[in-house]
Structure formats: structure tokens, C-alpha cells
C-alpha positions as a Python dict, from the first residue, in 0.01 Angstrom:
ca = {
    (1, 'X'): (0, 0, 0),
    (2, 'X'): (-32, -277, 257),
    (3, 'X'): (-302, -265, 526),
    (4, 'X'): (-92, -428, 796),
    (5, 'X'): (-234, -688, 1033),
    (6, 'X'): (-184, -620, 1403),
    (7, 'X'): (23, -906, 1556),
    (8, 'X'): (-101, -1005, 1901),
    (9, 'X'): (15, -1237, 2178),
    (10, 'X'): (-199, -1469, 2390),
    (11, 'X'): (-255, -1187, 2640),
    (12, 'X'): (-422, -973, 2371),
    (13, 'X'): (-124, -739, 2380),
    (14, 'X'): (61, -620, 2069),
    (15, 'X'): (349, -848, 1977),
    (16, 'X'): (611, -587, 1893),
    (17, 'X'): (874, -841, 1792),
    (18, 'X'): (632, -978, 1533),
    (19, 'X'): (550, -624, 1417),
    (20, 'X'): (915, -574, 1334),
    (21, 'X'): (942, -913, 1159),
    (22, 'X'): (632, -844, 953),
    (23, 'X'): (744, -497, 849),
    (24, 'X'): (1085, -621, 737),
    (25, 'X'): (916, -904, 544),
    (26, 'X'): (696, -655, 359),
    (27, 'X'): (983, -416, 291),
    (28, 'X'): (1189, -703, 151),
    (29, 'X'): (898, -778, -80),
    (30, 'X'): (916, -426, -221),
    (31, 'X'): (588, -278, -99),
    (32, 'X'): (532, 90, -168),
    (33, 'X'): (376, 185, 166),
    (34, 'X'): (230, 54, 492),
    (35, 'X'): (-110, 143, 638),
    (36, 'X'): (-172, 46, 1002),
    (37, 'X'): (-496, 46, 1200),
    (38, 'X'): (-730, -26, 913),
    (39, 'X'): (-986, -304, 885),
    (40, 'X'): (-714, -567, 835),
    (41, 'X'): (-540, -423, 1141),
    (42, 'X'): (-851, -484, 1356),
    (43, 'X'): (-836, -119, 1462),
    (44, 'X'): (-1191, -93, 1592),
    (45, 'X'): (-1123, -379, 1837),
    (46, 'X'): (-806, -222, 1978),
    (47, 'X'): (-794, 13, 2275),
    (48, 'X'): (-667, 366, 2219),
    (49, 'X'): (-360, 277, 2424),
    (50, 'X'): (-284, -14, 2191),
    (51, 'X'): (-344, 198, 1881),
    (52, 'X'): (-102, 463, 2005),
    (53, 'X'): (155, 204, 2105),
    (54, 'X'): (146, 55, 1754),
    (55, 'X'): (183, 398, 1595),
    (56, 'X'): (471, 487, 1825),
    (57, 'X'): (648, 161, 1748),
    (58, 'X'): (588, 152, 1372),
    (59, 'X'): (707, 503, 1285),
    (60, 'X'): (1071, 449, 1394),
    (61, 'X'): (1078, 101, 1237),
    (62, 'X'): (985, 242, 899),
    (63, 'X'): (1218, 540, 946),
    (64, 'X'): (1081, 721, 640),
    (65, 'X'): (1179, 434, 409),
    (66, 'X'): (830, 419, 257),
    (67, 'X'): (504, 611, 313),
    (68, 'X'): (338, 543, 648),
    (69, 'X'): (-38, 583, 682),
    (70, 'X'): (-245, 551, 999),
    (71, 'X'): (-615, 469, 1028),
    (72, 'X'): (-799, 707, 1260),
    (73, 'X'): (-1160, 596, 1200),
    (74, 'X'): (-1379, 650, 1504),
    (75, 'X'): (-1731, 744, 1608),
    (76, 'X'): (-1601, 1029, 1826),
    (77, 'X'): (-1440, 1316, 1636),
    (78, 'X'): (-1237, 1426, 1938),
    (79, 'X'): (-1076, 1082, 1968),
    (80, 'X'): (-1015, 1071, 1594),
    (81, 'X'): (-835, 1406, 1597),
    (82, 'X'): (-632, 1308, 1902),
    (83, 'X'): (-514, 996, 1720),
    (84, 'X'): (-436, 1202, 1409),
    (85, 'X'): (-220, 1440, 1611),
    (86, 'X'): (-41, 1146, 1770),
    (87, 'X'): (17, 987, 1430),
    (88, 'X'): (159, 1309, 1287),
    (89, 'X'): (394, 1345, 1585),
    (90, 'X'): (522, 989, 1533),
    (91, 'X'): (616, 999, 1168),
    (92, 'X'): (292, 927, 983),
    (93, 'X'): (268, 1070, 632),
    (94, 'X'): (-111, 1057, 610),
    (95, 'X'): (-420, 951, 802),
    (96, 'X'): (-719, 751, 676),
    (97, 'X'): (-1075, 787, 804),
    (98, 'X'): (-1395, 598, 730),
    (99, 'X'): (-1733, 758, 805),
    (100, 'X'): (-1855, 723, 1163),
    (101, 'X'): (-2044, 397, 1189),
    (102, 'X'): (-2355, 312, 1394),
    (103, 'X'): (-2569, 620, 1319),
    (104, 'X'): (-2635, 683, 947),
    (105, 'X'): (-2536, 1022, 807),
    (106, 'X'): (-2666, 1241, 528),
    (107, 'X'): (-2419, 1329, 254),
    (108, 'X'): (-2424, 1697, 353),
    (109, 'X'): (-2325, 1599, 706),
    (110, 'X'): (-2058, 1365, 574),
    (111, 'X'): (-1907, 1641, 362),
    (112, 'X'): (-1904, 1872, 664),
    (113, 'X'): (-1748, 1597, 875),
    (114, 'X'): (-1458, 1533, 639),
    (115, 'X'): (-1404, 1903, 577),
    (116, 'X'): (-1378, 1960, 951),
    (117, 'X'): (-1126, 1678, 990),
    (118, 'X'): (-919, 1795, 693),
    (119, 'X'): (-906, 2144, 841),
    (120, 'X'): (-782, 2015, 1176),
    (121, 'X'): (-523, 1749, 1092),
    (122, 'X'): (-159, 1836, 1035),
    (123, 'X'): (-99, 1577, 761),
    (124, 'X'): (-295, 1471, 451),
    (125, 'X'): (-626, 1289, 489),
    (126, 'X'): (-751, 995, 282),
    (127, 'X'): (-1120, 907, 265),
    (128, 'X'): (-1214, 544, 329),
    (129, 'X'): (-1530, 412, 166),
    (130, 'X'): (-1648, 80, 311),
    (131, 'X'): (-2031, 94, 319),
    (132, 'X'): (-2083, -274, 401),
    (133, 'X'): (-1917, -212, 739),
    (134, 'X'): (-1999, 151, 814),
    (135, 'X'): (-2354, 155, 667),
    (136, 'X'): (-2265, 489, 506),
    (137, 'X'): (-2142, 527, 149),
    (138, 'X'): (-1932, 827, 58),
    (139, 'X'): (-2134, 917, -250),
    (140, 'X'): (-1935, 989, -565),
    (141, 'X'): (-2066, 1346, -573),
    (142, 'X'): (-1942, 1392, -216),
    (143, 'X'): (-1599, 1255, -312),
    (144, 'X'): (-1590, 1502, -602),
    (145, 'X'): (-1659, 1796, -371),
    (146, 'X'): (-1412, 1678, -108),
    (147, 'X'): (-1139, 1616, -367),
    (148, 'X'): (-1117, 1994, -407),
    (149, 'X'): (-995, 2033, -47),
    (150, 'X'): (-616, 2081, -49),
    (151, 'X'): (-563, 1849, 249),
    (152, 'X'): (-777, 1560, 119),
    (153, 'X'): (-539, 1364, -100),
    (154, 'X'): (-733, 1058, -202),
    (155, 'X'): (-975, 775, -144),
    (156, 'X'): (-946, 410, -46),
    (157, 'X'): (-1253, 235, -182),
    (158, 'X'): (-1348, -105, -39),
    (159, 'X'): (-1704, -110, -171),
    (160, 'X'): (-1627, -372, -437),
    (161, 'X'): (-1856, -171, -663),
    (162, 'X'): (-1702, -112, -1006),
    (163, 'X'): (-1988, 116, -1123),
    (164, 'X'): (-1902, 340, -827),
    (165, 'X'): (-1547, 372, -961),
    (166, 'X'): (-1678, 438, -1310),
    (167, 'X'): (-1881, 728, -1172),
    (168, 'X'): (-1572, 870, -1002),
    (169, 'X'): (-1378, 857, -1326),
    (170, 'X'): (-1653, 1040, -1508),
    (171, 'X'): (-1611, 1333, -1268),
    (172, 'X'): (-1253, 1395, -1383),
    (173, 'X'): (-1115, 1436, -1030),
    (174, 'X'): (-803, 1650, -975),
    (175, 'X'): (-490, 1488, -1120),
    (176, 'X'): (-324, 1472, -780),
    (177, 'X'): (-623, 1303, -613),
    (178, 'X'): (-515, 947, -547),
    (179, 'X'): (-762, 660, -544),
    (180, 'X'): (-688, 306, -442),
    (181, 'X'): (-894, -11, -423),
    (182, 'X'): (-927, -262, -140),
    (183, 'X'): (-1091, -576, -285),
    (184, 'X'): (-806, -780, -427),
    (185, 'X'): (-1017, -969, -679),
    (186, 'X'): (-1088, -633, -846),
    (187, 'X'): (-730, -506, -847),
    (188, 'X'): (-661, -550, -1218),
    (189, 'X'): (-1005, -432, -1328),
    (190, 'X'): (-969, -120, -1112),
    (191, 'X'): (-617, -43, -1236),
    (192, 'X'): (-737, -78, -1593),
    (193, 'X'): (-1015, 170, -1521),
    (194, 'X'): (-769, 424, -1384),
    (195, 'X'): (-717, 345, -1015),
    (196, 'X'): (-371, 436, -888),
    (197, 'X'): (-311, 119, -687),
    (198, 'X'): (-438, -127, -432),
    (199, 'X'): (-458, -149, -54),
    (200, 'X'): (-445, -526, -35),
    (201, 'X'): (-419, -734, 281),
    (202, 'X'): (-263, -1030, 101),
    (203, 'X'): (58, -828, 69),
    (204, 'X'): (121, -897, 438),
    (205, 'X'): (181, -1256, 334),
    (206, 'X'): (292, -1230, -30),
    (207, 'X'): (428, -875, -74),
    (208, 'X'): (616, -955, -394),
    (209, 'X'): (301, -1104, -549),
    (210, 'X'): (107, -779, -521),
    (211, 'X'): (404, -560, -614),
    (212, 'X'): (462, -785, -915),
    (213, 'X'): (96, -762, -1012),
    (214, 'X'): (105, -383, -1001),
    (215, 'X'): (428, -367, -1199),
    (216, 'X'): (298, -612, -1461),
    (217, 'X'): (-3, -387, -1513),
    (218, 'X'): (215, -76, -1544),
    (219, 'X'): (437, -255, -1795),
    (220, 'X'): (130, -372, -1991),
    (221, 'X'): (257, -730, -1961),
    (222, 'X'): (-63, -921, -2031),
    (223, 'X'): (86, -1266, -1973),
    (224, 'X'): (228, -1181, -1631),
    (225, 'X'): (-85, -986, -1534),
    (226, 'X'): (-300, -1291, -1600),
    (227, 'X'): (-65, -1516, -1402),
    (228, 'X'): (-66, -1277, -1105),
    (229, 'X'): (-443, -1236, -1120),
    (230, 'X'): (-490, -1612, -1104),
    (231, 'X'): (-269, -1629, -793),
    (232, 'X'): (-449, -1339, -625),
    (233, 'X'): (-778, -1518, -691),
    (234, 'X'): (-630, -1826, -523),
    (235, 'X'): (-544, -1618, -217),
    (236, 'X'): (-910, -1521, -194),
    (237, 'X'): (-1046, -1870, -249),
    (238, 'X'): (-797, -2080, -52),
    (239, 'X'): (-650, -1854, 216),
    (240, 'X'): (-934, -1611, 278),
    (241, 'X'): (-1161, -1917, 245),
    (242, 'X'): (-1391, -1741, 0),
    (243, 'X'): (-1593, -2060, -48),
    (244, 'X'): (-1667, -2090, 324),
    (245, 'X'): (-1952, -1865, 439),
    (246, 'X'): (-1856, -1901, 805),
    (247, 'X'): (-1500, -1788, 739),
    (248, 'X'): (-1321, -1456, 749),
    (249, 'X'): (-1042, -1319, 533),
    (250, 'X'): (-856, -1211, 845),
    (251, 'X'): (-877, -1554, 1007),
    (252, 'X'): (-722, -1707, 697),
    (253, 'X'): (-459, -1438, 668),
    (254, 'X'): (-343, -1465, 1028),
    (255, 'X'): (-342, -1845, 1009),
    (256, 'X'): (-112, -1826, 705),
    (257, 'X'): (112, -1562, 862),
    (258, 'X'): (150, -1780, 1172),
    (259, 'X'): (264, -2071, 955),
    (260, 'X'): (525, -1840, 801),
    (261, 'X'): (631, -1739, 1156),
    (262, 'X'): (542, -1375, 1093),
    (263, 'X'): (284, -1341, 1371),
    (264, 'X'): (81, -1561, 1603),
    (265, 'X'): (-254, -1704, 1500),
    (266, 'X'): (-443, -1478, 1740),
    (267, 'X'): (-724, -1232, 1663),
    (268, 'X'): (-870, -962, 1881),
    (269, 'X'): (-1132, -1072, 2132),
    (270, 'X'): (-1394, -1216, 2080),
    (271, 'X'): (-1294, -1360, 1741),
    (272, 'X'): (-1166, -1718, 1720),
    (273, 'X'): (-870, -1823, 1510),
    (274, 'X'): (-902, -2111, 1267),
    (275, 'X'): (-843, -2463, 1396),
    (276, 'X'): (-520, -2655, 1331),
    (277, 'X'): (-698, -2863, 1067),
    (278, 'X'): (-805, -2560, 865),
    (279, 'X'): (-466, -2398, 923),
    (280, 'X'): (-299, -2703, 766),
    (281, 'X'): (-523, -2671, 461),
    (282, 'X'): (-428, -2306, 436),
    (283, 'X'): (-62, -2400, 470),
    (284, 'X'): (-90, -2630, 169),
    (285, 'X'): (-244, -2344, -29),
    (286, 'X'): (38, -2110, 76),
    (287, 'X'): (300, -2358, -46),
    (288, 'X'): (116, -2404, -375),
    (289, 'X'): (95, -2030, -436),
    (290, 'X'): (463, -1983, -347),
    (291, 'X'): (560, -2250, -601),
    (292, 'X'): (350, -2088, -871),
    (293, 'X'): (496, -1745, -792),
    (294, 'X'): (846, -1881, -840),
    (295, 'X'): (747, -2007, -1186),
    (296, 'X'): (634, -1667, -1317),
    (297, 'X'): (895, -1534, -1559),
}
């Protein structure tokens, strides 16, 4: 499941031509689903008008070819539900919501919050755990309780906390409750523990790499799994600039996508894109990874 970047032009408007190019690139790479308006999609920096425009444009482009999820995270429940209704009316298969950020919540309040949303949306709801950004963790006990709701279908966990996932497994969640992992460096570890898949931003750039990694795991192909893991680690280190504390995974990702002519190297205001010098370094890393991908048999 790919958390799609939001292509922008130099007027901070959505670049719909690039949206179409990017979607077709990901579909060609065999991805299993597309998730717009998440963290990688810079959703919290987009106006409601832009969010709705992207939803309205993406639904017909996908045309039910693969699952289509929409992020609806917001601090105002009324706005969140309005976006959920709009997503449902424009072809979305599910919506994804992180806890409201800014004011911390108790777990009882969080359970009530998600139950309320699940009762009022027309399509399935996925929980989104990202405590480093929201300051609120969806505790494993809360996930267990919410997993019993018929309209809460799963969890995307971006905590990067493997013990958290171990706790979830110990609860023996319903068989149809789907849980996926965000941090790409933990993809194989999480799949081995029982996660159902990944929601990995690198699949915007290298869709076949992440699809291949998932398939290698399912086929229990240890050799290929190791090769794919090494490449995914390179994406983190060389494209997301993991060794650079002043960097950002999204800056690296958009710089690489621009070099592949899939979107412009523009982030939402006030974030700066990487310089040409850094972009050239990233371009060399992209070429190296592409060559190594071609060598995997």
C-alpha cells in the first residue's frame, strides 16, 4: 500500500498531470493499493479545498483497479467526517485517521473518538498510530478493543516500535483485522512477526522493489528477501538521507521523484526542497539502486 506523495507546482497548487503520471508509474510497478493524504502526502499542510480536489481527481484515475484509501486525520471531528463523506462519494474504499494532535488524549477518550468516527463513516476505517508526530499513542489495549468494531478494519503503525507489534500479536486480534507497518527498515521484521504488509513511501519511486520484497517474503525466498532488504536500507540511508540529521525523508523522496520526472521538487510551504547539489547525490543513489534491482534474480 503506497502512501502517495502530493505533487505540487511552483504556485503551491496540486499538479494533476504529475498525479496521473505518478499513479500510472505505481500501477505499472504492481502496487496493491494507494493511500493519499497521509504523512507522505503532506496532508496536514494542504487546505481542505486541495485535499478534496486530490480525492476527486484520484478516484477516477484509479477506477477501482486497486484499493484506494484516503487520510482524513484532523483536529476537528466535523472536518474529518466531512472529508470522509467526500472520500466515500468519490470512490474511496477506506479512510485512515490518526489521533487528533496538539492536545493529548486519554485512552478512554481515544477509544470513544474512534468508535464515534467508525459509527459515522460510510466506508471502513483504519487506525493510524504515529505517536512521534501526534504525541498520542494508540495503546495496544485500545487497538484490541477497537478491533472488535465491525467498521474498524485495521491499523497502520508508524511507531517503529517492534515491542508494540509484539504486544498486538499477543492479543490474538480478529483474523480479518489488518495491520500494516510504515517504517521501511522494519518491513521484513514486521512481516516475519505477522504484519500483513507495509505502507511504504519508497514505493512512490521504486514500486517494484517493495512489491518484490513483499512477494519474496511470502514465497519464503531468503536470498531475494535479503537482497531487497539491503536495497530498502539504501533507500533510507541515501535517498531519505538517514545519515543527515537536518534532512527529511520527504525532501529526499521528492528530489528523487523529480529526477525521474514523476513530480516537481516542491514541498508544501514553508518546507524547502533539497539543493541541486544534494539532488545530484540522490540521483546517483537512485541509479545505483536501479542497477542493483535489475540484478536480482
